[in-house]
N, CA, C, O and the ligand as a Tripos MOL2 file, in Angstrom:
@<TRIPOS>MOLECULE
protein
  289   287    73     0     0
PROTEIN
NO_CHARGES

@<TRIPOS>ATOM
      1 N          -3.1760    8.8400   -4.0100 N.3       1 MET1
      2 CA         -4.0230    9.2110   -2.9170 C.3       1 MET1
      3 C          -4.6350    7.8140   -2.3450 C.2       1 MET1
      4 O          -5.0510    6.9470   -3.1140 O.2       1 MET1
      5 N          -4.6560    7.6610   -0.8450 N.am      2 ALA2
      6 CA         -5.3670    6.4820   -0.4350 C.3       2 ALA2
      7 C          -5.8710    6.8520    1.0150 C.2       2 ALA2
      8 O          -5.2380    7.6370    1.7210 O.2       2 ALA2
      9 N          -6.9610    6.2880    1.3940 N.am      3 LEU3
     10 CA         -7.2860    6.3950    2.8390 C.3       3 LEU3
     11 C          -6.3390    5.8050    3.6590 C.2       3 LEU3
     12 O          -5.7730    4.7900    3.2550 O.2       3 LEU3
     13 N          -6.0760    6.2680    4.7320 N.am      4 ALA4
     14 CA         -5.1400    5.6240    5.9100 C.3       4 ALA4
     15 C          -5.5850    6.0480    7.2420 C.2       4 ALA4
     16 O          -6.3390    6.9910    7.4820 O.2       4 ALA4
     17 N          -5.0400    5.2540    8.0760 N.am      5 ASN5
     18 CA         -5.3560    5.7260    9.5190 C.3       5 ASN5
     19 C          -4.0400    6.3890   10.0640 C.2       5 ASN5
     20 O          -2.9170    5.8860   10.0760 O.2       5 ASN5
     21 N          -4.4230    7.6170   10.5100 N.am      6 CYS6
     22 CA         -3.3920    8.4730   11.0180 C.3       6 CYS6
     23 C          -2.4450    7.6280   12.0410 C.2       6 CYS6
     24 O          -2.9680    6.9200   12.9010 O.2       6 CYS6
     25 N          -1.1590    7.7210   11.9230 N.am      7 SER7
     26 CA         -0.3340    6.8810   12.7230 C.3       7 SER7
     27 C          -0.3730    7.4730   14.2090 C.2       7 SER7
     28 O           0.0690    6.8250   15.1590 O.2       7 SER7
     29 N          -0.9020    8.6800   14.3390 N.am      8 ARG8
     30 CA         -0.8080    9.3180   15.7780 C.3       8 ARG8
     31 C          -2.1010    9.2300   16.5340 C.2       8 ARG8
     32 O          -2.1880    8.7990   17.6830 O.2       8 ARG8
     33 N          -3.1740    9.7020   15.7500 N.am      9 CYS9
     34 CA         -4.4290    9.5800   16.5530 C.3       9 CYS9
     35 C          -5.2980    8.3860   16.0490 C.2       9 CYS9
     36 O          -6.1990    7.9710   16.7780 O.2       9 CYS9
     37 N          -5.0850    7.8630   14.9310 N.am     10 GLY10
     38 CA         -5.9550    6.7170   14.4680 C.3      10 GLY10
     39 C          -7.0620    7.2690   13.5120 C.2      10 GLY10
     40 O          -7.7840    6.5020   12.8740 O.2      10 GLY10
     41 N          -7.1600    8.5150   13.4450 N.am     11 THR11
     42 CA         -8.2450    9.1580   12.5400 C.3      11 THR11
     43 C          -8.0670    8.5100   11.0790 C.2      11 THR11
     44 O          -6.9550    8.3090   10.5910 O.2      11 THR11
     45 N          -9.2740    8.2050   10.4340 N.am     12 LEU12
     46 CA         -9.1700    7.9550    8.9710 C.3      12 LEU12
     47 C          -8.9640    9.2020    8.2760 C.2      12 LEU12
     48 O          -9.6600   10.1820    8.5400 O.2      12 LEU12
     49 N          -8.0280    9.2290    7.3800 N.am     13 PHE13
     50 CA         -7.8990   10.4890    6.5900 C.3      13 PHE13
     51 C          -7.3660   10.0580    5.1840 C.2      13 PHE13
     52 O          -6.9740    8.9240    4.9120 O.2      13 PHE13
     53 N          -7.4090   11.1700    4.2950 N.am     14 LEU14
     54 CA         -6.8470   10.9480    2.8910 C.3      14 LEU14
     55 C          -5.3350   11.2460    2.8980 C.2      14 LEU14
     56 O          -4.8680   12.3650    3.1110 O.2      14 LEU14
     57 N          -4.6150   10.1350    2.6430 N.am     15 MET15
     58 CA         -3.2710   10.4030    2.7400 C.3      15 MET15
     59 C          -2.6900   10.9100    1.4250 C.2      15 MET15
     60 O          -2.9220   10.4540    0.3060 O.2      15 MET15
     61 N          -1.7690   12.0940    1.7990 N.am     16 GLN16
     62 CA         -1.3220   12.6970    0.5760 C.3      16 GLN16
     63 C           0.2660   12.7570    0.7170 C.2      16 GLN16
     64 O           1.0050   12.2170   -0.1070 O.2      16 GLN16
     65 N           0.7090   13.4260    1.7810 N.am     17 TYR17
     66 CA          2.2190   13.7670    1.9080 C.3      17 TYR17
     67 C           2.8820   13.0150    3.0320 C.2      17 TYR17
     68 O           4.0700   12.6970    3.0800 O.2      17 TYR17
     69 N           1.8310   12.7450    4.0450 N.am     18 ASP18
     70 CA          2.6910   12.0510    5.0900 C.3      18 ASP18
     71 C           1.5820   11.1370    5.9300 C.2      18 ASP18
     72 O           0.3810   11.1700    5.6630 O.2      18 ASP18
     73 N           2.0810   10.4290    6.8380 N.am     19 LYS19
     74 CA          1.3160    9.3510    7.5860 C.3      19 LYS19
     75 C           0.4180   10.0460    8.7390 C.2      19 LYS19
     76 O          -0.2330    9.3470    9.5160 O.2      19 LYS19
     77 N           0.4170   11.3150    8.8020 N.am     20 HIS20
     78 CA         -0.6100   11.8690    9.6730 C.3      20 HIS20
     79 C          -1.7570   12.6440    9.2590 C.2      20 HIS20
     80 O          -1.6270   13.1180    8.1310 O.2      20 HIS20
     81 N          -2.6830   12.8720    9.7610 N.am     21 CYS21
     82 CA         -3.7840   13.6390    9.4640 C.3      21 CYS21
     83 C          -3.4080   15.0630    9.5340 C.2      21 CYS21
     84 O          -2.3250   15.4560    9.9680 O.2      21 CYS21
     85 N          -4.2700   15.7520    9.1250 N.am     22 LYS22
     86 CA         -3.9960   17.4000    8.9560 C.3      22 LYS22
     87 C          -3.6770   17.8840   10.4030 C.2      22 LYS22
     88 O          -2.6070   18.4490   10.6290 O.2      22 LYS22
     89 N          -4.6290   17.6580   11.4180 N.am     23 SER23
     90 CA         -4.4060   18.3250   12.7110 C.3      23 SER23
     91 C          -3.1100   17.6000   13.4930 C.2      23 SER23
     92 O          -2.4050   18.2770   14.2420 O.2      23 SER23
     93 N          -2.8670   16.2880   13.2850 N.am     24 CYS24
     94 CA         -1.5660   15.7670   13.8130 C.3      24 CYS24
     95 C          -0.3610   16.3560   13.1000 C.2      24 CYS24
     96 O           0.6250   16.6570   13.7730 O.2      24 CYS24
     97 N          -0.3700   16.5490   11.7380 N.am     25 SER25
     98 CA          0.8070   16.8790   11.1960 C.3      25 SER25
     99 C           1.2650   18.1720   11.6390 C.2      25 SER25
    100 O           2.4590   18.4300   11.7880 O.2      25 SER25
    101 N           0.2360   19.0670   11.8730 N.am     26 GLU26
    102 CA          0.4520   20.4840   12.6000 C.3      26 GLU26
    103 C           1.1780   20.2600   13.8060 C.2      26 GLU26
    104 O           2.2090   20.9010   14.0060 O.2      26 GLU26
    105 N           0.6880   19.2800   14.7770 N.am     27 ALA27
    106 CA          1.0690   19.1800   16.0570 C.3      27 ALA27
    107 C           2.6840   18.6050   16.0160 C.2      27 ALA27
    108 O           3.5630   19.0200   16.7710 O.2      27 ALA27
    109 N           2.8720   17.5630   14.9710 N.am     28 VAL28
    110 CA          4.0510   17.0250   14.9120 C.3      28 VAL28
    111 C           5.1010   18.0780   14.3820 C.2      28 VAL28
    112 O           6.2850   18.0500   14.7180 O.2      28 VAL28
    113 N           4.6040   18.9260   13.5970 N.am     29 LYS29
    114 CA          5.5980   20.0010   13.1380 C.3      29 LYS29
    115 C           5.9780   20.8670   14.3480 C.2      29 LYS29
    116 O           7.1340   21.2680   14.4790 O.2      29 LYS29
    117 N           4.9920   21.1650   15.2520 N.am     30 GLN30
    118 CA          5.3800   21.9620   16.4440 C.3      30 GLN30
    119 C           6.0870   21.2300   17.2180 C.2      30 GLN30
    120 O           7.0170   21.8470   17.7370 O.2      30 GLN30
    121 N           5.9850   19.9400   17.5480 N.am     31 ASP31
    122 CA          6.8540   19.1350   18.4000 C.3      31 ASP31
    123 C           8.1990   18.9750   17.7550 C.2      31 ASP31
    124 O           9.1840   18.8170   18.4760 O.2      31 ASP31
    125 N           8.3040   19.0030   16.5190 N.am     32 ALA32
    126 CA          9.6070   18.9080   15.7120 C.3      32 ALA32
    127 C          10.3630   20.1240   16.0280 C.2      32 ALA32
    128 O          11.5590   20.0720   16.3150 O.2      32 ALA32
    129 N           9.6570   21.2800   15.9820 N.am     33 HIS33
    130 CA         10.2470   22.5000   16.1920 C.3      33 HIS33
    131 C          10.8270   22.6560   17.6090 C.2      33 HIS33
    132 O          11.9660   23.0810   17.8020 O.2      33 HIS33
    133 N           9.9990   22.2980   18.5690 N.am     34 LYS34
    134 CA         10.5920   22.2640   20.0420 C.3      34 LYS34
    135 C          11.8480   21.5000   20.2540 C.2      34 LYS34
    136 O          12.8350   21.9710   20.8190 O.2      34 LYS34
    137 N          11.7530   20.1830   19.7280 N.am     35 VAL35
    138 CA         12.8070   19.3220   19.8650 C.3      35 VAL35
    139 C          14.1560   19.8400   19.0770 C.2      35 VAL35
    140 O          15.2510   19.5550   19.5620 O.2      35 VAL35
    141 N          14.0780   20.5580   17.9330 N.am     36 LYS36
    142 CA         15.1550   20.9930   17.1490 C.3      36 LYS36
    143 C          15.7300   22.3490   18.0400 C.2      36 LYS36
    144 O          16.9190   22.6590   18.1130 O.2      36 LYS36
    145 N          14.7980   22.9460   18.5780 N.am     37 GLU37
    146 CA         15.2880   24.2500   19.4390 C.3      37 GLU37
    147 C          15.9900   23.6280   20.5150 C.2      37 GLU37
    148 O          17.0760   24.1350   20.7980 O.2      37 GLU37
    149 N          15.6000   22.6160   21.1950 N.am     38 TYR38
    150 CA         16.2780   22.3340   22.4690 C.3      38 TYR38
    151 C          17.5850   21.6320   22.1220 C.2      38 TYR38
    152 O          18.5640   21.7020   22.8650 O.2      38 TYR38
    153 N          17.5800   20.9370   20.9460 N.am     39 LEU39
    154 CA         18.8830   20.0980   20.4910 C.3      39 LEU39
    155 C          19.9600   21.1350   19.9910 C.2      39 LEU39
    156 O          21.1590   20.8630   19.9180 O.2      39 LEU39
    157 N          19.3660   22.4420   19.6280 N.am     40 ALA40
    158 CA         20.2990   23.4050   18.9540 C.3      40 ALA40
    159 C          21.1220   23.8720   20.3330 C.2      40 ALA40
    160 O          22.3500   23.9460   20.2910 O.2      40 ALA40
    161 N          20.4710   24.1460   21.4130 N.am     41 SER41
    162 CA         21.2760   24.6530   22.5170 C.3      41 SER41
    163 C          21.8380   23.5700   23.4410 C.2      41 SER41
    164 O          22.7910   23.7760   24.1930 O.2      41 SER41
    165 N          21.1680   22.3620   23.3350 N.am     42 HIS42
    166 CA         21.8490   21.2400   24.1630 C.3      42 HIS42
    167 C          22.1390   19.9660   23.0700 C.2      42 HIS42
    168 O          21.4800   18.9280   23.1330 O.2      42 HIS42
    169 N          23.0580   20.1510   22.2030 N.am     43 PRO43
    170 CA         23.4810   19.3140   21.1300 C.3      43 PRO43
    171 C          23.6490   17.8280   21.7670 C.2      43 PRO43
    172 O          23.3560   16.9200   20.9890 O.2      43 PRO43
    173 N          24.0280   17.4880   22.9210 N.am     44 TRP44
    174 CA         24.4460   16.1980   23.4300 C.3      44 TRP44
    175 C          23.3710   15.6670   24.2980 C.2      44 TRP44
    176 O          23.4890   14.6140   24.9250 O.2      44 TRP44
    177 N          22.2170   16.4950   24.3220 N.am     45 ALA45
    178 CA         21.1910   16.0280   25.2980 C.3      45 ALA45
    179 C          20.7020   14.5400   24.9680 C.2      45 ALA45
    180 O          20.6750   14.1330   23.8060 O.2      45 ALA45
    181 N          20.3510   13.8210   25.9590 N.am     46 SER46
    182 CA         19.9240   12.4340   25.9070 C.3      46 SER46
    183 C          18.4760   12.5760   25.4820 C.2      46 SER46
    184 O          17.8140   13.5980   25.6620 O.2      46 SER46
    185 N          18.0160   11.4070   24.8710 N.am     47 LEU47
    186 CA         16.6850   11.1270   24.5690 C.3      47 LEU47
    187 C          15.5990   11.4480   25.7390 C.2      47 LEU47
    188 O          14.5550   12.0760   25.5590 O.2      47 LEU47
    189 N          16.0200   10.9250   26.9050 N.am     48 MET48
    190 CA         15.2900   11.0690   28.1550 C.3      48 MET48
    191 C          15.1730   12.5120   28.5440 C.2      48 MET48
    192 O          14.1290   12.9470   29.0290 O.2      48 MET48
    193 N          16.2620   13.2820   28.3310 N.am     49 GLU49
    194 CA         16.4100   14.6010   28.7680 C.3      49 GLU49
    195 C          15.5370   15.5180   27.8430 C.2      49 GLU49
    196 O          14.8700   16.4410   28.3110 O.2      49 GLU49
    197 N          15.5720   15.2250   26.5340 N.am     50 VAL50
    198 CA         14.6760   15.9770   25.6500 C.3      50 VAL50
    199 C          13.2660   15.6970   25.8270 C.2      50 VAL50
    200 O          12.4000   16.5270   25.5510 O.2      50 VAL50
    201 N          13.0020   14.4510   26.3170 N.am     51 TYR51
    202 CA         11.6910   14.0390   26.5620 C.3      51 TYR51
    203 C          11.0080   14.8400   27.7010 C.2      51 TYR51
    204 O           9.8910   15.3460   27.5930 O.2      51 TYR51
    205 N          11.7950   14.9050   28.8090 N.am     52 HIS52
    206 CA         11.2790   15.5230   29.9810 C.3      52 HIS52
    207 C          11.2940   17.0560   29.8980 C.2      52 HIS52
    208 O          10.5860   17.7200   30.6550 O.2      52 HIS52
    209 N          12.1260   17.6460   28.9490 N.am     53 LYS53
    210 CA         12.2290   19.1520   28.7390 C.3      53 LYS53
    211 C          11.1970   19.5740   27.8780 C.2      53 LYS53
    212 O          10.6590   20.6680   28.0470 O.2      53 LYS53
    213 N          10.8440   18.7420   26.8930 N.am     54 THR54
    214 CA         10.1030   19.2960   25.7260 C.3      54 THR54
    215 C           8.7040   18.6260   26.0520 C.2      54 THR54
    216 O           7.7900   19.3730   25.7040 O.2      54 THR54
    217 N           8.3280   17.6120   26.5350 N.am     55 GLY55
    218 CA          7.1550   17.0500   26.5920 C.3      55 GLY55
    219 C           6.7040   16.4110   25.3870 C.2      55 GLY55
    220 O           5.5400   16.0310   25.2560 O.2      55 GLY55
    221 N           7.6070   16.2760   24.4820 N.am     56 VAL56
    222 CA          7.1700   15.5440   23.0620 C.3      56 VAL56
    223 C           7.3260   14.0710   23.2450 C.2      56 VAL56
    224 O           8.1640   13.6420   24.0380 O.2      56 VAL56
    225 N           6.5430   13.2570   22.5320 N.am     57 SER57
    226 CA          6.6900   12.0130   22.7150 C.3      57 SER57
    227 C           7.9330   11.3070   22.2540 C.2      57 SER57
    228 O           8.5750   11.7520   21.3020 O.2      57 SER57
    229 N           8.3120   10.1660   22.9280 N.am     58 LEU58
    230 CA          9.6120    9.5980   22.9060 C.3      58 LEU58
    231 C           9.7080    9.0090   21.3060 C.2      58 LEU58
    232 O          10.7870    8.9770   20.7140 O.2      58 LEU58
    233 N           8.6770    8.6370   20.8080 N.am     59 GLU59
    234 CA          8.7450    8.1540   19.4060 C.3      59 GLU59
    235 C           9.2490    9.2000   18.3490 C.2      59 GLU59
    236 O          10.1250    9.0270   17.5020 O.2      59 GLU59
    237 N           8.4850   10.3460   18.5920 N.am     60 THR60
    238 CA          8.9060   11.5960   17.8390 C.3      60 THR60
    239 C          10.2540   12.0440   18.0270 C.2      60 THR60
    240 O          10.9280   12.3750   17.0520 O.2      60 THR60
    241 N          10.7220   12.0860   19.2380 N.am     61 ILE61
    242 CA         12.0250   12.5800   19.4880 C.3      61 ILE61
    243 C          13.1360   11.6530   18.9950 C.2      61 ILE61
    244 O          14.2180   12.0760   18.5870 O.2      61 ILE61
    245 N          12.7670   10.2370   19.0650 N.am     62 TYR62
    246 CA         13.6670    9.2960   18.5430 C.3      62 TYR62
    247 C          13.8330    9.3400   17.0530 C.2      62 TYR62
    248 O          14.9200    9.2070   16.4900 O.2      62 TYR62
    249 N          12.6350    9.5450   16.4230 N.am     63 GLY63
    250 CA         12.7190    9.8000   15.0000 C.3      63 GLY63
    251 C          13.4890   10.9220   14.6780 C.2      63 GLY63
    252 O          14.3290   10.8460   13.7810 O.2      63 GLY63
    253 N          13.2920   12.0040   15.3340 N.am     64 LEU64
    254 CA         14.0650   13.1870   14.8260 C.3      64 LEU64
    255 C          15.6450   13.0880   15.0620 C.2      64 LEU64
    256 O          16.4650   13.4330   14.2100 O.2      64 LEU64
    257 N          15.9400   12.6260   16.1970 N.am     65 MET65
    258 CA         17.4550   12.4390   16.5820 C.3      65 MET65
    259 C          18.0160   11.3700   15.7110 C.2      65 MET65
    260 O          19.2110   11.5340   15.4630 O.2      65 MET65
    261 N          17.5140   10.4110   15.2290 N.am     66 GLU66
    262 CA         18.0350    9.5260   14.2330 C.3      66 GLU66
    263 C          18.1620   10.2640   12.9250 C.2      66 GLU66
    264 O          19.1910   10.1250   12.2640 O.2      66 GLU66
    265 N          17.2580   10.9810   12.5430 N.am     67 ARG67
    266 CA         17.5760   11.6120   11.3630 C.3      67 ARG67
    267 C          18.7320   12.6340   11.3980 C.2      67 ARG67
    268 O          19.5300   12.7470   10.4680 O.2      67 ARG67
    269 N          18.7770   13.4050   12.5760 N.am     68 LYS68
    270 CA         19.7740   14.2510   12.6910 C.3      68 LYS68
    271 C          21.1620   13.7360   12.7400 C.2      68 LYS68
    272 O          22.0900   14.2820   12.1420 O.2      68 LYS68
    273 N          21.2830   12.6400   13.4890 N.am     69 ARG69
    274 CA         22.4270   11.8280   13.5730 C.3      69 ARG69
    275 C          22.9810   11.3130   12.3260 C.2      69 ARG69
    276 O          24.1860   11.3980   12.0900 O.2      69 ARG69
    277 N          22.1020   10.7530   11.4720 N.am     70 SER70
    278 CA         22.2740   10.1340   10.3680 C.3      70 SER70
    279 C          23.0020   11.1740    9.4220 C.2      70 SER70
    280 O          23.9000   10.8720    8.6350 O.2      70 SER70
    281 N          22.4850   12.4440    9.6130 N.am     71 ALA71
    282 CA         22.7550   13.4310    8.5660 C.3      71 ALA71
    283 C          24.3800   13.9390    8.8320 C.2      71 ALA71
    284 O          24.9810   14.5890    7.9770 O.2      71 ALA71
    285 N          24.8980   13.6100    9.9300 N.am     72 LEU72
    286 CA         26.1350   14.0220   10.3580 C.3      72 LEU72
    287 C          27.1970   13.2760    9.5630 C.2      72 LEU72
    288 O          28.3910   13.4870    9.7780 O.2      72 LEU72
    289 ZN         -4.0560   12.3350   13.6540 Zn       73 ZN73
@<TRIPOS>BOND
     1     1     2 1
     2     2     3 1
     3     3     4 2
     4     3     5 am
     5     5     6 1
     6     6     7 1
     7     7     8 2
     8     7     9 am
     9     9    10 1
    10    10    11 1
    11    11    12 2
    12    11    13 am
    13    13    14 1
    14    14    15 1
    15    15    16 2
    16    15    17 am
    17    17    18 1
    18    18    19 1
    19    19    20 2
    20    19    21 am
    21    21    22 1
    22    22    23 1
    23    23    24 2
    24    23    25 am
    25    25    26 1
    26    26    27 1
    27    27    28 2
    28    27    29 am
    29    29    30 1
    30    30    31 1
    31    31    32 2
    32    31    33 am
    33    33    34 1
    34    34    35 1
    35    35    36 2
    36    35    37 am
    37    37    38 1
    38    38    39 1
    39    39    40 2
    40    39    41 am
    41    41    42 1
    42    42    43 1
    43    43    44 2
    44    43    45 am
    45    45    46 1
    46    46    47 1
    47    47    48 2
    48    47    49 am
    49    49    50 1
    50    50    51 1
    51    51    52 2
    52    51    53 am
    53    53    54 1
    54    54    55 1
    55    55    56 2
    56    55    57 am
    57    57    58 1
    58    58    59 1
    59    59    60 2
    60    59    61 am
    61    61    62 1
    62    62    63 1
    63    63    64 2
    64    63    65 am
    65    65    66 1
    66    66    67 1
    67    67    68 2
    68    67    69 am
    69    69    70 1
    70    70    71 1
    71    71    72 2
    72    71    73 am
    73    73    74 1
    74    74    75 1
    75    75    76 2
    76    75    77 am
    77    77    78 1
    78    78    79 1
    79    79    80 2
    80    79    81 am
    81    81    82 1
    82    82    83 1
    83    83    84 2
    84    83    85 am
    85    85    86 1
    86    86    87 1
    87    87    88 2
    88    87    89 am
    89    89    90 1
    90    90    91 1
    91    91    92 2
    92    91    93 am
    93    93    94 1
    94    94    95 1
    95    95    96 2
    96    95    97 am
    97    97    98 1
    98    98    99 1
    99    99   100 2
   100    99   101 am
   101   101   102 1
   102   102   103 1
   103   103   104 2
   104   103   105 am
   105   105   106 1
   106   106   107 1
   107   107   108 2
   108   107   109 am
   109   109   110 1
   110   110   111 1
   111   111   112 2
   112   111   113 am
   113   113   114 1
   114   114   115 1
   115   115   116 2
   116   115   117 am
   117   117   118 1
   118   118   119 1
   119   119   120 2
   120   119   121 am
   121   121   122 1
   122   122   123 1
   123   123   124 2
   124   123   125 am
   125   125   126 1
   126   126   127 1
   127   127   128 2
   128   127   129 am
   129   129   130 1
   130   130   131 1
   131   131   132 2
   132   131   133 am
   133   133   134 1
   134   134   135 1
   135   135   136 2
   136   135   137 am
   137   137   138 1
   138   138   139 1
   139   139   140 2
   140   139   141 am
   141   141   142 1
   142   142   143 1
   143   143   144 2
   144   143   145 am
   145   145   146 1
   146   146   147 1
   147   147   148 2
   148   147   149 am
   149   149   150 1
   150   150   151 1
   151   151   152 2
   152   151   153 am
   153   153   154 1
   154   154   155 1
   155   155   156 2
   156   155   157 am
   157   157   158 1
   158   158   159 1
   159   159   160 2
   160   159   161 am
   161   161   162 1
   162   162   163 1
   163   163   164 2
   164   163   165 am
   165   165   166 1
   166   166   167 1
   167   167   168 2
   168   167   169 am
   169   169   170 1
   170   170   171 1
   171   171   172 2
   172   171   173 am
   173   173   174 1
   174   174   175 1
   175   175   176 2
   176   175   177 am
   177   177   178 1
   178   178   179 1
   179   179   180 2
   180   179   181 am
   181   181   182 1
   182   182   183 1
   183   183   184 2
   184   183   185 am
   185   185   186 1
   186   186   187 1
   187   187   188 2
   188   187   189 am
   189   189   190 1
   190   190   191 1
   191   191   192 2
   192   191   193 am
   193   193   194 1
   194   194   195 1
   195   195   196 2
   196   195   197 am
   197   197   198 1
   198   198   199 1
   199   199   200 2
   200   199   201 am
   201   201   202 1
   202   202   203 1
   203   203   204 2
   204   203   205 am
   205   205   206 1
   206   206   207 1
   207   207   208 2
   208   207   209 am
   209   209   210 1
   210   210   211 1
   211   211   212 2
   212   211   213 am
   213   213   214 1
   214   214   215 1
   215   215   216 2
   216   215   217 am
   217   217   218 1
   218   218   219 1
   219   219   220 2
   220   219   221 am
   221   221   222 1
   222   222   223 1
   223   223   224 2
   224   223   225 am
   225   225   226 1
   226   226   227 1
   227   227   228 2
   228   227   229 am
   229   229   230 1
   230   230   231 1
   231   231   232 2
   232   231   233 am
   233   233   234 1
   234   234   235 1
   235   235   236 2
   236   235   237 am
   237   237   238 1
   238   238   239 1
   239   239   240 2
   240   239   241 am
   241   241   242 1
   242   242   243 1
   243   243   244 2
   244   243   245 am
   245   245   246 1
   246   246   247 1
   247   247   248 2
   248   247   249 am
   249   249   250 1
   250   250   251 1
   251   251   252 2
   252   251   253 am
   253   253   254 1
   254   254   255 1
   255   255   256 2
   256   255   257 am
   257   257   258 1
   258   258   259 1
   259   259   260 2
   260   259   261 am
   261   261   262 1
   262   262   263 1
   263   263   264 2
   264   263   265 am
   265   265   266 1
   266   266   267 1
   267   267   268 2
   268   267   269 am
   269   269   270 1
   270   270   271 1
   271   271   272 2
   272   271   273 am
   273   273   274 1
   274   274   275 1
   275   275   276 2
   276   275   277 am
   277   277   278 1
   278   278   279 1
   279   279   280 2
   280   279   281 am
   281   281   282 1
   282   282   283 1
   283   283   284 2
   284   283   285 am
   285   285   286 1
   286   286   287 1
   287   287   288 2
@<TRIPOS>SUBSTRUCTURE
     1 MET1         2 RESIDUE 1 A MET
     2 ALA2         6 RESIDUE 1 A ALA
     3 LEU3        10 RESIDUE 1 A LEU
     4 ALA4        14 RESIDUE 1 A ALA
     5 ASN5        18 RESIDUE 1 A ASN
     6 CYS6        22 RESIDUE 1 A CYS
     7 SER7        26 RESIDUE 1 A SER
     8 ARG8        30 RESIDUE 1 A ARG
     9 CYS9        34 RESIDUE 1 A CYS
    10 GLY10       38 RESIDUE 1 A GLY
    11 THR11       42 RESIDUE 1 A THR
    12 LEU12       46 RESIDUE 1 A LEU
    13 PHE13       50 RESIDUE 1 A PHE
    14 LEU14       54 RESIDUE 1 A LEU
    15 MET15       58 RESIDUE 1 A MET
    16 GLN16       62 RESIDUE 1 A GLN
    17 TYR17       66 RESIDUE 1 A TYR
    18 ASP18       70 RESIDUE 1 A ASP
    19 LYS19       74 RESIDUE 1 A LYS
    20 HIS20       78 RESIDUE 1 A HIS
    21 CYS21       82 RESIDUE 1 A CYS
    22 LYS22       86 RESIDUE 1 A LYS
    23 SER23       90 RESIDUE 1 A SER
    24 CYS24       94 RESIDUE 1 A CYS
    25 SER25       98 RESIDUE 1 A SER
    26 GLU26      102 RESIDUE 1 A GLU
    27 ALA27      106 RESIDUE 1 A ALA
    28 VAL28      110 RESIDUE 1 A VAL
    29 LYS29      114 RESIDUE 1 A LYS
    30 GLN30      118 RESIDUE 1 A GLN
    31 ASP31      122 RESIDUE 1 A ASP
    32 ALA32      126 RESIDUE 1 A ALA
    33 HIS33      130 RESIDUE 1 A HIS
    34 LYS34      134 RESIDUE 1 A LYS
    35 VAL35      138 RESIDUE 1 A VAL
    36 LYS36      142 RESIDUE 1 A LYS
    37 GLU37      146 RESIDUE 1 A GLU
    38 TYR38      150 RESIDUE 1 A TYR
    39 LEU39      154 RESIDUE 1 A LEU
    40 ALA40      158 RESIDUE 1 A ALA
    41 SER41      162 RESIDUE 1 A SER
    42 HIS42      166 RESIDUE 1 A HIS
    43 PRO43      170 RESIDUE 1 A PRO
    44 TRP44      174 RESIDUE 1 A TRP
    45 ALA45      178 RESIDUE 1 A ALA
    46 SER46      182 RESIDUE 1 A SER
    47 LEU47      186 RESIDUE 1 A LEU
    48 MET48      190 RESIDUE 1 A MET
    49 GLU49      194 RESIDUE 1 A GLU
    50 VAL50      198 RESIDUE 1 A VAL
    51 TYR51      202 RESIDUE 1 A TYR
    52 HIS52      206 RESIDUE 1 A HIS
    53 LYS53      210 RESIDUE 1 A LYS
    54 THR54      214 RESIDUE 1 A THR
    55 GLY55      218 RESIDUE 1 A GLY
    56 VAL56      222 RESIDUE 1 A VAL
    57 SER57      226 RESIDUE 1 A SER
    58 LEU58      230 RESIDUE 1 A LEU
    59 GLU59      234 RESIDUE 1 A GLU
    60 THR60      238 RESIDUE 1 A THR
    61 ILE61      242 RESIDUE 1 A ILE
    62 TYR62      246 RESIDUE 1 A TYR
    63 GLY63      250 RESIDUE 1 A GLY
    64 LEU64      254 RESIDUE 1 A LEU
    65 MET65      258 RESIDUE 1 A MET
    66 GLU66      262 RESIDUE 1 A GLU
    67 ARG67      266 RESIDUE 1 A ARG
    68 LYS68      270 RESIDUE 1 A LYS
    69 ARG69      274 RESIDUE 1 A ARG
    70 SER70      278 RESIDUE 1 A SER
    71 ALA71      282 RESIDUE 1 A ALA
    72 LEU72      286 RESIDUE 1 A LEU
    73 ZN73       289 GROUP 0 **** ****
């Protein structure tokens, strides 16, 4: 374990499992859920389309889509 700055809000926190503080990791989980739901019904949606429809940050969506496509 080490102290780190949250990569989302910059808060100093005790890093255990991920690079986000506790409140951000909840928010990130919810964002991920929104993006996954949208992609489940719109599998070929573009990055910008997902961004406009879900309101999730482009960085988050990009990370999620990369993971999804590399898993195919
Ligand atoms: Zn944070």
